[in-house]
C-alpha positions as CSV (number, residue, x, y, z in Angstrom):
1,M,67.6,152.1,14.1
2,K,69.0,153.3,17.4
3,S,67.3,150.6,19.3
4,A,68.6,147.9,17.0
5,Q,72.3,149.1,17.3
6,T,71.9,149.4,21.0
7,S,70.7,145.7,21.2
8,A,73.5,144.8,18.9
9,A,76.1,146.3,21.0
10,S,74.6,144.7,23.9
11,L,75.0,141.3,22.4
12,T,78.6,141.8,21.5
13,P,81.2,140.7,24.2
14,S,82.8,143.5,26.1
15,Q,86.6,144.2,25.2
16,P,88.8,143.6,28.1
17,K,89.8,146.7,29.9
18,R,93.1,148.1,30.1
19,G,95.2,147.1,33.0
20,S,93.4,143.8,33.4
21,G,96.6,141.7,33.4
22,L,98.8,140.2,35.9
23,P,99.4,143.4,38.0
24,R,95.5,143.7,38.2
25,K,95.1,140.2,39.3
26,I,97.8,140.7,42.0
27,A,96.2,143.9,43.4
28,K,92.9,142.0,43.4
29,R,94.2,139.1,45.3
30,Y,97.1,140.8,47.2
31,D,96.4,138.8,50.3
32,L,97.1,135.5,48.7
33,Y,100.2,136.7,47.0
34,L,101.4,138.0,50.3
35,M,101.4,134.5,51.6
36,L,104.2,133.7,49.0
37,L,106.6,136.2,50.3
38,L,108.0,133.7,53.1
39,P,108.6,130.8,50.8
40,I,110.2,133.0,48.2
41,A,112.2,134.8,50.7
42,W,113.5,131.3,52.0
43,Y,114.5,130.3,48.6
44,L,116.2,133.5,47.8
45,I,118.2,133.6,51.0
46,F,118.9,130.1,51.8
47,H,119.1,128.4,48.3
48,Y,119.8,131.0,45.6
49,G,121.8,133.6,47.5
50,P,124.6,131.2,48.8
51,L,125.2,130.2,45.1
52,Y,127.7,133.2,44.8
53,G,129.9,131.1,47.1
54,L,130.5,128.3,44.3
55,Q,133.3,130.6,43.0
56,I,135.5,129.1,45.7
57,A,135.6,125.9,43.9
58,F,137.7,127.7,41.2
59,K,139.9,129.5,43.8
60,N,142.3,128.8,46.6
61,F,139.9,130.0,49.4
62,N,141.6,131.6,52.2
63,P,139.2,132.8,55.1
64,A,141.4,135.8,56.0
65,K,141.2,137.2,52.4
66,G,137.6,136.1,51.9
67,I,135.9,134.9,48.6
68,F,136.8,137.8,46.4
69,G,140.3,138.1,47.8
70,S,141.3,134.6,47.3
71,P,143.5,133.8,44.2
72,W,142.0,131.9,41.3
73,E,143.0,128.2,40.8
74,G,140.7,127.4,37.6
75,F,140.0,123.5,37.3
76,G,143.1,122.4,39.6
77,H,140.7,121.1,42.3
78,F,138.7,119.1,39.9
79,E,141.9,117.6,38.4
80,R,143.0,116.7,41.7
81,F,140.0,115.0,42.7
82,F,139.6,113.1,39.3
83,D,143.4,112.0,39.6
84,S,143.1,111.0,43.3
85,Y,143.4,107.3,44.2
86,Y,140.1,107.3,46.1
87,F,138.0,108.9,43.2
88,W,136.7,105.7,41.9
89,R,136.0,104.2,45.3
90,L,134.0,107.1,46.3
91,L,132.1,107.3,42.9
92,W,131.4,103.4,43.0
93,N,130.1,103.4,46.7
94,T,127.9,106.5,46.0
95,I,126.5,105.1,42.8
96,S,126.1,101.5,44.0
97,I,124.2,102.4,47.3
98,N,121.9,104.7,45.3
99,L,121.3,102.2,42.5
100,F,120.6,99.3,44.7
101,S,118.3,101.6,46.8
102,L,116.5,102.5,43.6
103,L,116.0,99.0,42.6
104,I,115.2,97.5,45.7
105,A,113.8,100.2,48.2
106,F,111.7,102.2,45.6
107,P,109.2,99.4,44.5
108,I,108.6,98.4,48.2
109,P,106.4,101.4,49.2
110,I,104.3,100.8,46.1
111,L,103.8,97.2,47.3
112,L,103.0,98.3,50.5
113,A,100.4,100.8,49.4
114,L,98.9,98.1,47.1
115,L,98.8,95.6,50.0
116,V,97.1,98.1,52.4
117,N,94.6,99.0,49.5
118,E,93.5,95.4,49.0
119,I,93.0,94.6,52.7
120,R,89.2,94.5,53.5
121,S,89.6,94.9,57.3
122,K,89.9,98.4,58.1
123,H,91.1,97.6,61.5
124,F,94.0,95.5,60.4
125,S,94.6,98.2,57.5
126,K,95.1,101.0,60.2
127,W,97.2,98.7,62.4
128,L,99.6,97.9,59.5
129,Q,99.9,101.6,58.5
130,N,100.8,102.6,62.1
131,I,103.3,99.9,62.5
132,T,105.1,100.8,59.2
133,Y,104.9,104.6,59.7
134,I,106.5,104.5,63.4
135,P,110.2,103.9,62.3
136,H,110.1,107.1,60.2
137,F,109.9,109.2,63.3
138,I,112.7,107.4,65.2
139,S,116.0,109.5,65.2
140,V,118.8,108.3,63.1
141,V,121.1,108.3,66.0
142,V,118.6,105.8,67.7
143,I,118.4,103.6,64.5
144,V,122.1,103.3,64.4
145,G,122.2,102.5,68.0
146,I,119.5,99.7,67.7
147,L,121.7,98.3,64.7
148,N,124.7,98.3,66.8
149,A,122.9,96.5,69.6
150,M,121.2,93.9,67.4
151,L,124.2,93.2,65.2
152,S,127.1,93.3,67.7
153,P,129.1,89.9,68.5
154,T,127.0,89.5,71.6
155,G,123.8,90.8,70.1
156,P,120.6,88.7,69.5
157,I,121.2,88.1,65.8
158,N,124.7,86.6,66.6
159,M,123.1,84.6,69.5
160,L,120.8,83.1,67.2
161,I,123.4,82.2,64.6
162,E,125.3,80.5,67.3
163,A,122.5,78.7,68.5
164,L,121.8,77.3,65.1
165,G,125.5,76.1,64.9
166,G,126.9,79.0,62.9
167,T,129.8,81.4,63.4
168,P,129.1,84.9,65.0
169,T,129.7,87.6,62.4
170,R,130.8,91.2,63.2
171,F,128.4,92.7,60.7
172,L,129.1,96.4,61.2
173,E,132.8,95.9,61.0
174,E,132.8,94.1,57.6
175,A,132.9,95.9,54.4
176,G,130.7,93.2,52.6
177,W,127.8,93.7,54.8
178,F,127.6,97.6,55.1
179,K,125.6,98.2,52.1
180,T,123.0,95.5,52.8
181,I,122.6,96.7,56.4
182,F,122.4,100.3,55.1
183,I,119.9,99.8,52.4
184,G,117.6,97.3,54.4
185,S,117.5,99.5,57.6
186,N,116.6,102.4,55.2
187,I,113.7,100.2,53.8
188,W,112.3,99.4,57.2
189,Q,112.6,103.0,58.4
190,N,111.0,104.8,55.4
191,M,108.7,102.5,53.5
192,G,105.5,103.2,55.6
193,W,106.1,106.9,55.2
194,Q,106.8,106.8,51.6
195,S,103.7,104.6,50.9
196,I,101.3,107.4,52.1
197,I,101.4,109.3,48.8
198,Y,100.6,105.9,46.9
199,I,97.9,105.1,49.3
200,A,96.3,108.7,48.7
201,A,96.6,108.1,44.9
202,L,95.1,104.7,45.0
203,S,92.1,106.2,46.8
204,G,91.5,108.3,43.9
205,V,91.0,105.6,41.4
206,N,87.6,105.2,40.1
207,P,85.9,102.3,41.9
208,Q,83.8,101.5,38.8
209,L,87.0,100.4,36.9
210,Y,87.3,97.8,39.6
211,E,83.7,96.7,39.3
212,A,84.0,96.5,35.5
213,A,87.2,94.4,35.8
214,K,85.4,92.2,38.4
215,M,82.4,91.7,36.1
216,D,84.9,90.6,33.2
217,G,86.3,87.9,35.4
218,A,89.6,89.5,36.3
219,S,91.2,88.1,39.4
220,R,92.6,90.2,42.2
221,L,96.2,90.3,40.7
222,R,94.8,91.2,37.3
223,R,92.9,94.0,38.8
224,I,95.9,95.3,40.8
225,W,98.1,95.1,37.3
226,H,95.5,96.6,34.9
227,V,93.6,99.0,37.1
228,S,95.6,100.1,40.3
229,L,99.1,100.3,38.9
230,P,97.8,102.4,35.7
231,G,95.9,104.5,38.0
232,I,98.9,105.4,40.1
233,A,101.5,105.3,37.2
234,P,101.8,109.2,36.9
235,V,102.6,109.4,40.6
236,I,105.2,106.6,40.4
237,V,106.9,108.3,37.4
238,I,106.9,111.9,39.3
239,L,108.4,110.4,42.4
240,L,110.9,108.2,40.3
241,I,112.2,111.5,38.7
242,L,112.7,113.2,41.9
243,D,114.6,110.4,43.4
244,I,116.8,110.3,40.4
245,G,117.3,114.1,40.6
246,H,119.3,113.5,43.9
247,F,120.8,110.3,42.9
248,M,124.2,111.2,43.8
249,N,123.2,112.5,47.3
250,V,123.4,109.8,50.0
251,G,122.3,111.0,53.6
252,F,125.9,111.2,55.3
253,E,124.5,111.4,58.8
254,K,123.6,107.7,59.1
255,I,126.6,106.6,57.0
256,L,128.9,108.7,59.1
257,L,127.4,107.1,62.3
258,M,127.7,103.4,60.7
259,Q,131.3,104.2,59.3
260,N,134.3,102.8,61.0
261,N,137.9,102.0,59.7
262,L,137.0,98.5,59.1
263,N,134.2,99.0,56.7
264,L,135.5,102.3,55.1
265,E,136.1,100.4,51.8
266,S,132.3,100.2,51.3
267,S,131.0,103.1,53.5
268,D,133.2,106.1,52.0
269,V,130.9,108.0,49.9
270,I,131.3,111.7,48.3
271,S,129.0,113.3,50.9
272,T,131.1,111.8,53.8
273,F,134.2,112.6,52.1
274,V,133.1,116.1,51.8
275,Y,132.4,116.4,55.4
276,T,135.3,115.0,56.6
277,T,137.9,116.7,54.3
278,G,136.0,120.1,54.0
279,V,134.5,120.8,57.3
280,L,136.9,118.9,59.7
281,K,140.3,119.4,57.6
282,G,139.2,122.8,56.4
283,E,139.8,122.1,52.6
284,Y,136.9,124.3,51.5
285,S,137.7,124.9,48.0
286,Y,138.6,121.2,47.0
287,T,135.4,120.0,48.7
288,A,133.4,122.8,47.0
289,A,134.6,121.5,43.7
290,I,133.8,117.9,44.7
291,G,130.2,119.0,45.6
292,L,129.8,120.8,42.3
293,F,130.6,117.9,40.4
294,N,128.1,115.9,42.4
295,S,125.4,118.5,41.9
296,V,126.2,118.6,38.1
297,I,125.7,115.0,37.9
298,N,122.3,115.3,39.6
299,L,121.3,117.9,37.2
300,I,122.2,115.9,34.1
301,L,120.4,112.8,35.3
302,L,117.2,114.9,36.2
303,L,117.1,116.5,32.8
304,M,117.7,113.2,31.0
305,V,115.2,111.1,33.1
306,N,112.7,113.9,32.7
307,R,112.9,114.1,29.2
308,F,112.7,110.5,28.6
309,A,109.7,110.2,30.8
310,R,108.0,113.0,28.9
311,K,108.4,111.2,25.6
312,T,107.4,107.8,26.8
313,S,104.7,108.3,29.4
314,E,103.8,111.9,28.8
315,T,104.3,112.4,32.5
316,S,107.1,114.8,33.6
317,L,108.0,117.6,36.1
318,W,108.0,120.1,33.2
């Protein structure tokens, strides 16, 4: 009888011991969790810690009185920005640059990755990747210097236009050309670097799917449309959500270097206005309110697009 009970007890699964939860797992793998301290400290100190300074957007900040000693203003800075004559110009320039970048620049790295994936010559494939990667590592200052040299009235572009019988154009001094030059140079500079993740995703697509499609008589374009693109669709959705998450943020360094009084109508965006007004003119509370407005719009867009992607494609950030 005892032997039967003993054998039955041995067959029953053992109950989990007390203290086998998260603290026990952390204690067991403490060395791995210690590696998280540095990135956690980074985010706490440099990302979450400064959030207490957002209150200056609702105050008349005086550096002599400090953040807590400055008087409250309420929503006065927001009202001033919304009622200003340059509000719609800043908003339109910011939205239009990012919208055109999203519509034009976002698909190009995908097309480049598909092209690299379809090239059978490994030597040519590596050469194409290296050529498209290199511009990413060039400094923004150097990029703008190249643009100034190429597009100046005496530059090679205008010399070619003049040789063909056209009239030289001051590209960087005309507001109508600014967005085209800015977005086009961004595509040239970043398309190779941004295609890396798509190339990596394409390498994970099952080769048997291509073989099956080829056996069914599918052409190369059909295989790209029905095998390659569905294989990297989750990656495309995630990167699209991340891009829209900072939709209102435009890299102000390059715009600031390309900006002048003649193209200000098209080049003046929220980020450059925050820099010139807040940092150079010292209107910290006013530009903090503008930056907070910008961040709230980004957050709303991120939540909306993430929810839409989760419902339609079952792929989302959370």
